[in-house]
C-alpha positions in Angstrom: -72.1 91.3 -208.2 -69.8 90.9 -205.1 -68.9 87.5 -204.0 -68.9 86.6 -200.4 -66.6 83.8 -199.2 -67.6 81.6 -196.4 -64.9 81.3 -193.7 -64.8 79.2 -190.6 -63.4 80.8 -187.5 -61.0 78.4 -185.8 -60.2 79.2 -182.1 -56.5 80.0 -181.5 -56.2 77.1 -179.0 -57.3 74.7 -181.8 -54.8 76.3 -184.2 -52.0 75.9 -181.7 -53.0 72.3 -181.1 -53.0 71.4 -184.8 -49.6 73.1 -185.3 -48.1 71.3 -182.4 -49.5 67.9 -183.6 -48.1 68.6 -187.1 -44.7 69.4 -185.8 -44.6 66.0 -184.1 -46.2 64.1 -187.0 -43.4 64.1 -189.5 -45.9 64.7 -192.3 -45.7 67.4 -194.8 -47.5 70.6 -194.0 -49.9 70.1 -196.9 -50.7 66.5 -196.2 -51.4 67.1 -192.5 -53.6 70.1 -193.4 -55.7 68.2 -195.9 -56.1 65.3 -193.5 -57.6 67.7 -191.0 -59.8 69.6 -193.4 -57.8 72.8 -193.5 -56.6 74.4 -196.8 -52.9 73.9 -197.1 -52.1 77.6 -197.5 -54.2 78.5 -194.5 -52.4 75.9 -192.4 -49.0 77.1 -193.7 -50.0 80.6 -192.5 -50.8 79.3 -189.1 -47.4 77.5 -188.9 -45.6 80.7 -190.0 -47.4 82.7 -187.3 -46.6 80.1 -184.7 -42.9 80.2 -185.7 -42.9 84.0 -185.4 -44.5 83.8 -181.9 -42.0 81.2 -180.8 -39.1 83.4 -182.0 -40.5 86.3 -180.0 -41.7 84.8 -176.8 -40.9 81.1 -176.7 -43.4 78.2 -176.5 -45.6 80.0 -173.9 -46.1 83.1 -176.1 -49.6 82.1 -177.2 -50.8 81.5 -173.6 -49.6 84.9 -172.3 -52.3 86.8 -174.2 -54.7 88.9 -172.2 -57.2 91.6 -172.9 -56.2 95.1 -171.8 -58.0 98.4 -171.7 -57.6 100.6 -174.8 -58.0 104.3 -175.0 -58.5 105.9 -178.4 -56.5 109.1 -178.8 -57.3 112.1 -180.9 -55.9 111.9 -184.5 -53.5 114.7 -183.9 -51.7 113.0 -181.0 -48.3 111.7 -182.0 -48.5 108.6 -179.8 -49.1 105.5 -181.8 -49.2 102.9 -178.9 -49.3 103.5 -175.2 -48.6 100.3 -173.3 -49.3 100.2 -169.5 -48.0 97.1 -167.8 -49.6 95.5 -164.7 -46.8 97.0 -162.6 -47.8 100.5 -163.7 -44.8 101.0 -165.8 -45.6 102.6 -169.2 -44.1 102.3 -172.7 -45.1 105.0 -175.2 -44.4 104.1 -178.8 -44.1 107.0 -181.2 -44.0 107.0 -185.0 -40.7 105.7 -186.3 -39.9 103.4 -183.4 -38.3 100.2 -184.6 -39.9 96.8 -183.9 -36.7 95.6 -182.3 -36.7 98.5 -179.9 -40.4 98.0 -178.9 -39.7 94.2 -178.5 -36.7 94.9 -176.2 -38.7 97.4 -174.1 -41.7 95.1 -173.7 -39.4 92.1 -172.9 -37.6 94.1 -170.3 -40.8 95.4 -168.6 -42.8 92.2 -168.9 -43.5 90.6 -165.5 -41.6 87.4 -164.7 -43.4 84.2 -165.6 
């Protein structure tokens, strides 16, 4: 018989708030997580994701997220991702493109903050 695990959805803003508070607390990751009712491994994952976002886009990376229109292409198209920026500029990512190249292109075309 399959087992269903109950999970609680935590809003990204709350996750960011907890990670920021932990960074200032001086507590161990696990102790802080337990004190706030979060499984230590879950909290560790949140911290790792926050560190990765900070490396890519700085402290404001999490607040720069917005919903954008998405078009699903036919399976035989060789375009993996087609990014259209608010300025109208377009970045087409094809199979085999490196993450570093895509990051550099997106950074270059991103509107100034």
